[in-house]
C-alpha positions in Angstrom: 1.9 13.0 8.6 -1.8 12.6 9.1 -3.2 9.7 11.1 -4.3 7.1 8.5 -7.7 5.4 8.6 -6.5 1.9 9.7 -10.0 0.4 9.1 -9.3 0.8 5.4 -5.8 -0.8 5.5 -5.4 -4.0 3.5 -2.7 -5.9 5.5 -0.4 -8.5 3.9 2.7 -10.4 4.9 5.5 -12.0 2.9 4.8 -15.1 1.0 8.1 -16.4 2.7 6.5 -16.1 6.1 6.0 -19.3 8.0 3.0 -20.2 10.1 4.7 -19.2 13.4 3.2 -15.8 13.4 6.5 -13.9 13.8 6.0 -11.6 10.9 5.7 -8.0 9.9 2.5 -7.1 8.1 2.5 -4.2 5.6 -0.4 -2.1 4.2 0.3 0.0 1.1 -3.2 0.8 -0.2 -3.6 4.1 1.6 -2.4 7.2 -0.4 0.9 8.6 0.7 1.7 6.2 3.5 3.0 2.7 4.2 1.9 1.0 7.4 3.7 -1.7 9.3 2.6 -3.8 12.2 3.4 -7.1 14.2 1.3 -10.0 12.9 1.3 -11.7 16.3 -0.8 -8.8 17.7 -3.0 -8.2 14.6 -5.5 -5.4 15.1 -4.1 -4.8 18.6 -0.6 -4.1 17.3 1.0 -0.6 17.3 1.2 0.7 13.8 4.2 2.4 12.3 3.4 4.8 9.4 6.1 5.9 7.0 6.2 7.5 3.6 6.5 5.1 0.7 9.9 6.6 -0.1 11.2 5.9 3.4 9.8 2.4 3.2 11.8 1.7 0.1 15.0 3.1 1.8 14.3 0.8 4.7 13.8 -2.3 2.5 17.0 -1.5 0.6 18.9 -1.3 3.9 17.5 -4.7 4.9 18.3 -6.3 1.6 21.9 -5.0 1.6 22.5 -6.1 5.3 23.2 -2.5 6.4 21.1 -2.9 9.5 23.2 -5.7 11.2 24.2 -4.5 14.6 
């Protein structure tokens, strides 16, 4: 996977997020990649880049509680 141009990313977080800042932000506006970062760190956060298909698999796993340890 190429390194995406993070300056073009449009970050958003869930409407269910509270004001505590403990959120994951997602950017899905760049072709072929979905980006995730920690909202507490903002632009200083490490960024995880995954394919849109892998992001959907990840979300499905969260929604079905398959990630509980």
